[in-house]
C-alpha positions in Angstrom: 79.2 -55.6 107.3 79.9 -52.5 109.3 83.0 -50.4 108.6 85.2 -49.8 111.6 86.3 -46.3 112.5 89.9 -45.5 113.1 90.7 -43.1 115.9 93.8 -41.9 117.9 97.1 -43.6 117.2 95.5 -46.1 114.8 94.4 -43.2 112.6 97.8 -41.5 112.8 99.5 -44.8 111.8 97.1 -45.2 108.8 97.7 -41.6 107.7 101.5 -41.9 108.0 101.7 -45.1 106.0 102.8 -44.4 102.4 101.2 -46.0 99.3 103.4 -48.3 97.3 105.5 -46.3 94.8 105.4 -49.3 92.4 101.7 -50.2 92.2 100.0 -47.5 94.4 98.5 -50.0 96.8 97.8 -48.9 100.4 98.4 -52.5 101.6 101.9 -51.9 102.9 103.7 -52.9 106.1 106.7 -51.4 107.9 109.2 -54.3 108.2 112.0 -52.4 110.0 112.8 -49.1 111.5 116.2 -47.8 112.7 117.8 -44.4 113.6 119.3 -42.5 110.7 122.0 -40.9 112.9 120.6 -37.4 112.5 117.8 -37.6 114.9 115.3 -39.2 112.6 114.4 -42.7 111.6 114.6 -44.8 108.5 111.7 -47.1 107.8 111.7 -50.1 105.5 108.3 -50.8 103.8 107.0 -53.8 101.9 104.0 -53.9 99.7 101.8 -56.9 100.4 100.3 -56.6 96.9 103.4 -56.5 94.6 106.2 -57.3 97.0 108.1 -54.0 96.3 110.5 -53.0 99.1 111.6 -49.4 99.7 112.8 -47.1 102.5 111.7 -43.7 103.8 113.2 -41.2 106.2 111.3 -39.3 108.8 
């Protein structure tokens, strides 16, 4: 099975996706994103491995 190569925006998305703070898995999805009122954005993440949910600001 050949490995696929990430380039462009797909690579940027992968590099900007955090690991789960609970189990360290990289199998996480952004479930919501909204403005933080200060020019940035809040993102809600869910780990597909352990189910942990957390937010980050950017």
